[in-house]
mmCIF file of the C-alpha atoms, coordinates in Angstrom:
data_MODEL
# 
_entry.id   MODEL 
# 
loop_
_atom_site.group_PDB 
_atom_site.id 
_atom_site.type_symbol 
_atom_site.label_atom_id 
_atom_site.label_alt_id 
_atom_site.label_comp_id 
_atom_site.label_asym_id 
_atom_site.label_entity_id 
_atom_site.label_seq_id 
_atom_site.pdbx_PDB_ins_code 
_atom_site.Cartn_x 
_atom_site.Cartn_y 
_atom_site.Cartn_z 
_atom_site.occupancy 
_atom_site.B_iso_or_equiv 
_atom_site.pdbx_formal_charge 
_atom_site.auth_seq_id 
_atom_site.auth_comp_id 
_atom_site.auth_asym_id 
_atom_site.auth_atom_id 
_atom_site.pdbx_PDB_model_num 
ATOM 1  C CA . UNK A 1 1  ? -19.109 67.987 -36.289 1.00 0.00 ? 1  UNK A CA 1 
ATOM 2  C CA . UNK A 1 2  ? -18.296 65.567 -33.644 1.00 0.00 ? 2  UNK A CA 1 
ATOM 3  C CA . UNK A 1 3  ? -20.521 67.221 -30.966 1.00 0.00 ? 3  UNK A CA 1 
ATOM 4  C CA . UNK A 1 4  ? -23.262 67.214 -33.410 1.00 0.00 ? 4  UNK A CA 1 
ATOM 5  C CA . UNK A 1 5  ? -22.944 63.634 -33.987 1.00 0.00 ? 5  UNK A CA 1 
ATOM 6  C CA . UNK A 1 6  ? -22.571 62.646 -30.277 1.00 0.00 ? 6  UNK A CA 1 
ATOM 7  C CA . UNK A 1 7  ? -25.803 64.859 -29.636 1.00 0.00 ? 7  UNK A CA 1 
ATOM 8  C CA . UNK A 1 8  ? -27.731 62.966 -32.187 1.00 0.00 ? 8  UNK A CA 1 
ATOM 9  C CA . UNK A 1 9  ? -26.407 59.540 -30.906 1.00 0.00 ? 9  UNK A CA 1 
ATOM 10 C CA . UNK A 1 10 ? -27.311 60.430 -27.305 1.00 0.00 ? 10 UNK A CA 1 
ATOM 11 C CA . UNK A 1 11 ? -30.809 61.896 -28.258 1.00 0.00 ? 11 UNK A CA 1 
ATOM 12 C CA . UNK A 1 12 ? -31.731 58.620 -30.173 1.00 0.00 ? 12 UNK A CA 1 
ATOM 13 C CA . UNK A 1 13 ? -30.108 56.414 -27.423 1.00 0.00 ? 13 UNK A CA 1 
ATOM 14 C CA . UNK A 1 14 ? -32.936 57.195 -25.052 1.00 0.00 ? 14 UNK A CA 1 
ATOM 15 C CA . UNK A 1 15 ? -35.512 55.436 -27.163 1.00 0.00 ? 15 UNK A CA 1 
ATOM 16 C CA . UNK A 1 16 ? -36.005 52.018 -26.475 1.00 0.00 ? 16 UNK A CA 1 
ATOM 17 C CA . UNK A 1 17 ? -37.087 48.968 -28.677 1.00 0.00 ? 17 UNK A CA 1 
ATOM 18 C CA . UNK A 1 18 ? -40.597 47.708 -28.068 1.00 0.00 ? 18 UNK A CA 1 
ATOM 19 C CA . UNK A 1 19 ? -41.338 44.686 -25.797 1.00 0.00 ? 19 UNK A CA 1 
ATOM 20 C CA . UNK A 1 20 ? -42.002 42.700 -29.234 1.00 0.00 ? 20 UNK A CA 1 
ATOM 21 C CA . UNK A 1 21 ? -38.563 43.376 -30.387 1.00 0.00 ? 21 UNK A CA 1 
ATOM 22 C CA . UNK A 1 22 ? -36.844 42.667 -27.127 1.00 0.00 ? 22 UNK A CA 1 
ATOM 23 C CA . UNK A 1 23 ? -38.644 39.418 -26.117 1.00 0.00 ? 23 UNK A CA 1 
ATOM 24 C CA . UNK A 1 24 ? -38.097 37.260 -29.214 1.00 0.00 ? 24 UNK A CA 1 
ATOM 25 C CA . UNK A 1 25 ? -37.185 33.529 -29.074 1.00 0.00 ? 25 UNK A CA 1 
ATOM 26 C CA . UNK A 1 26 ? -34.936 33.821 -32.080 1.00 0.00 ? 26 UNK A CA 1 
ATOM 27 C CA . UNK A 1 27 ? -32.605 36.439 -30.839 1.00 0.00 ? 27 UNK A CA 1 
ATOM 28 C CA . UNK A 1 28 ? -29.009 36.271 -31.549 1.00 0.00 ? 28 UNK A CA 1 
ATOM 29 C CA . UNK A 1 29 ? -26.878 34.805 -28.838 1.00 0.00 ? 29 UNK A CA 1 
ATOM 30 C CA . UNK A 1 30 ? -24.195 37.652 -28.432 1.00 0.00 ? 30 UNK A CA 1 
ATOM 31 C CA . UNK A 1 31 ? -22.375 35.482 -25.697 1.00 0.00 ? 31 UNK A CA 1 
ATOM 32 C CA . UNK A 1 32 ? -20.651 33.116 -28.404 1.00 0.00 ? 32 UNK A CA 1 
ATOM 33 C CA . UNK A 1 33 ? -17.964 34.323 -30.206 1.00 0.00 ? 33 UNK A CA 1 
ATOM 34 C CA . UNK A 1 34 ? -18.043 34.320 -34.066 1.00 0.00 ? 34 UNK A CA 1 
ATOM 35 C CA . UNK A 1 35 ? -15.398 31.825 -34.370 1.00 0.00 ? 35 UNK A CA 1 
ATOM 36 C CA . UNK A 1 36 ? -17.104 29.333 -32.177 1.00 0.00 ? 36 UNK A CA 1 
ATOM 37 C CA . UNK A 1 37 ? -20.392 29.753 -34.368 1.00 0.00 ? 37 UNK A CA 1 
ATOM 38 C CA . UNK A 1 38 ? -18.510 29.247 -37.414 1.00 0.00 ? 38 UNK A CA 1 
ATOM 39 C CA . UNK A 1 39 ? -16.988 26.082 -35.928 1.00 0.00 ? 39 UNK A CA 1 
ATOM 40 C CA . UNK A 1 40 ? -19.941 24.576 -34.770 1.00 0.00 ? 40 UNK A CA 1 
ATOM 41 C CA . UNK A 1 41 ? -21.791 25.013 -37.953 1.00 0.00 ? 41 UNK A CA 1 
ATOM 42 C CA . UNK A 1 42 ? -18.755 23.178 -39.894 1.00 0.00 ? 42 UNK A CA 1 
ATOM 43 C CA . UNK A 1 43 ? -19.021 20.425 -37.112 1.00 0.00 ? 43 UNK A CA 1 
ATOM 44 C CA . UNK A 1 44 ? -22.625 19.880 -37.936 1.00 0.00 ? 44 UNK A CA 1 
ATOM 45 C CA . UNK A 1 45 ? -21.876 19.764 -41.671 1.00 0.00 ? 45 UNK A CA 1 
ATOM 46 C CA . UNK A 1 46 ? -19.331 16.947 -41.059 1.00 0.00 ? 46 UNK A CA 1 
ATOM 47 C CA . UNK A 1 47 ? -21.801 15.092 -39.036 1.00 0.00 ? 47 UNK A CA 1 
# 
């Protein structure tokens, strides 16, 4: 079962998202941690 799951994962892993999906202006910034996002939103509410 593990081998089958890995096979499916690697088979679908070779497909790439389209340019329209990759070049969006409102992408999630994965460089920020979740904690810092929550903290910055809380500070915006307090202001």
